[in-house]
N, C-alpha and C positions, 0 to 999 in steps of 0.2 A: 599532504594530508590524505589524498586519495589512496596512495600506496599503504600508508600506515593503517588506514581503516580496513584494509584487507589482511594485514599482518597481525595487528593487535588492536582491534576496534574498541574493545571495552576499556583498554588502558588509555587510549586517546580521549575517549569520552570522559573518563574519570579525571584526567589531567585538566581538561577544559572546564568541567563543571565543578569539581570538588577542589582541586588544587589551584584553580584560577590561572593556569598557564595559557592564557588566551592569545598572547602575541605569537605563539608558535603556529597557530592554526587559523585557517580561513574560517570566518563565522559560519557555523553550520546552517543557519537558516538561509543565508545568502547562497551558500553552496547548494542547498536543496532547490532554491528558486531557479538557479542556472540550470541544474540538471533536469528539473521539471520542464523547463522551456524546451530543452533539447529532446526530451522524451516525447513531448507533445508533437514536435515536428516529425519525429519518427513514426508515431502512432497515426498521425493524419495522412502522411504520404504512403505508409504501408497498408493502410485500411485495416489495421490489426483488429480493432474492436468490431468493425462491421463483419469481418470474416468470423470472428468469435461468435457473434450473434447468429450468423448463418449456420455455423457448426452446431450450435445449441438448438437450432430449429426456430430461432426467433423470427425469421422471415418466411419459414416454409410451412406454417401451419395450414391445415385444411380450412377452406373458407367456411365450412359448416361449423367449425370449432373456433375459428378465430375471425373476428370481424375485420373489415378493411380499416376501421378506425384503430383497432388494437395493433394491427400490423404497422400502420403509419406511426403509431406511438412508439413502438419498438424501434423502428427505423430512426425516428427522431432522437430517441434516447441514445442510440449508438453514435449518431453524429455529434450529439452534445457531449458525450463522454470522450469522444476523440478530440473535439475542439478544445475542451476544457480539462484535458487529462492532467495537466499540472495542478489544477484546482482540486481534482479528486485526490491527488497525492497529499496535498496539504490538509484536506478535510479528514483524512485518516488519522492524522497526528493526535488530536485531542482524545480520540477513542482509545488508542494504544496507551497514551499517557494515563488515562483513567484506569485502564486494566492494570497498569503497573502500580498505581496507588493501591488497588485492591490487594495485590500480592506482596508488595514491599513496604508500604507506608508504616505499618506497625513496628517493624524491626529497624528500619533504616532512617526514618524520619525525613526523607527527602520531600521537598514540596512539589507541587504540581508543575511549576515552571521548570524545575530541574529535570523532572522526568520527561517533560515535553521536549526539552533540549536533547536529552538522551535519545528519544525516539527520532528526533530530527536527524541525528547521526545515522541511525539505523536505516531510515527511509531514504536518505540521500544515497548511501552506498548500495542499497538494494535497487534503487532506480538505475544505477549504472549496470548492474547485473541484468535487469529486465530489458534494458536497451540492447545489450549485446545479444540476448536471446531472441528478441523480436527481429533484429537485423539478420540474424542467422536464418530464421524462418523465412524472412522476406527474400533473401538472396538465394536460398536453396529451393524456394518455391514449395516447401513442405507444408503440411496441414498444421492448423493451429489448435486442433482439438486437444492434443495431449499437452501442449505448451502451457496452458493456463494451470493445469495441475502441477506441472514441473515448477512453474514460477511460484506458486503458493508454497510448495514444499521447501524450495530454496529460501523463500522469504521467512518461513517459520524457523528453518535451521539457522539462518544468519541472525535473526532476532534472538534466538536462544543462546547462541554463542556470545553475542555482545553482552547480553544481560548477565550471563554467568561470569564473564570477565569483569564487568563493571562492579557487580556486587560481590565478587570474589567467592562465588559459591560453585566451585568446580567439582560437584559431586552429584549423586542421583537426585537428591532433594533440590539442589540448585537447578538442575536440568528440568525437573518437573515443574518448578515454579516459573522458570523462563518459558517453558512450553505452554503452560497454562495461561501466562500473561499474553503470549502471542495469539493463542486461540480465542481468548476472551476479547482481545482487541478486535479481531476479525468479526466476531459475533456482534459486538457493539456496533461496528460500522455497517454490517449487513442489516441489522435491525433498523438503524437510522435510514438507510437507503430504501428499505421496504416501506417505512412510514411515509417518506417523501413521495415514493411512487404511488402509494394508495391515495395520498392527498391530491396528487396531480390527476389521477384517474377520476376521483370524485369530482374535482373541479371541471374536468372535461365533460363528464356526464351531465353535470348541472347546467353547463353553458352551451351544450350542443343544440 
């Protein structure tokens, strides 16, 4: 299944979801769980997220602009994201599925569970790509600043390819819909993380 998802990802997802040819393929959710666990091991041991925060200035703020409590919070966030990287992967699924509903529900009538399964295929295969990229950076000792941008662009490109194949919309309109779905999914998830972060900061302020 891994190789097929690099060659004809949308067709594999279509056969599994629509044509119910499920004996051919490993269950996508279990597939993602396994890959997420492997990715977490790589992230923890490579300190990828900690390096990312440092590159973004998460730990390097001037003390007059960034309190010690804020710096500790950012450090704790990076450690939490590393430790539970697999959970972060799973948390993104419902937001991408929701964005797919926005762009495709009216025409294709797929339900939320079906679109969630489609996104599971996408996220699982992208997790493999991200692991390869993180390992490359780790072993070459190169910086991570550019890698996050590269990973996001690859994620959007792969997402668009799968959706165009799955919905059989291999034209400009299909590309724009798939691209819009990917970007909206990212925005939904970013908004969710911002809300959670604000809630945590308020709680820390009220309990200090």
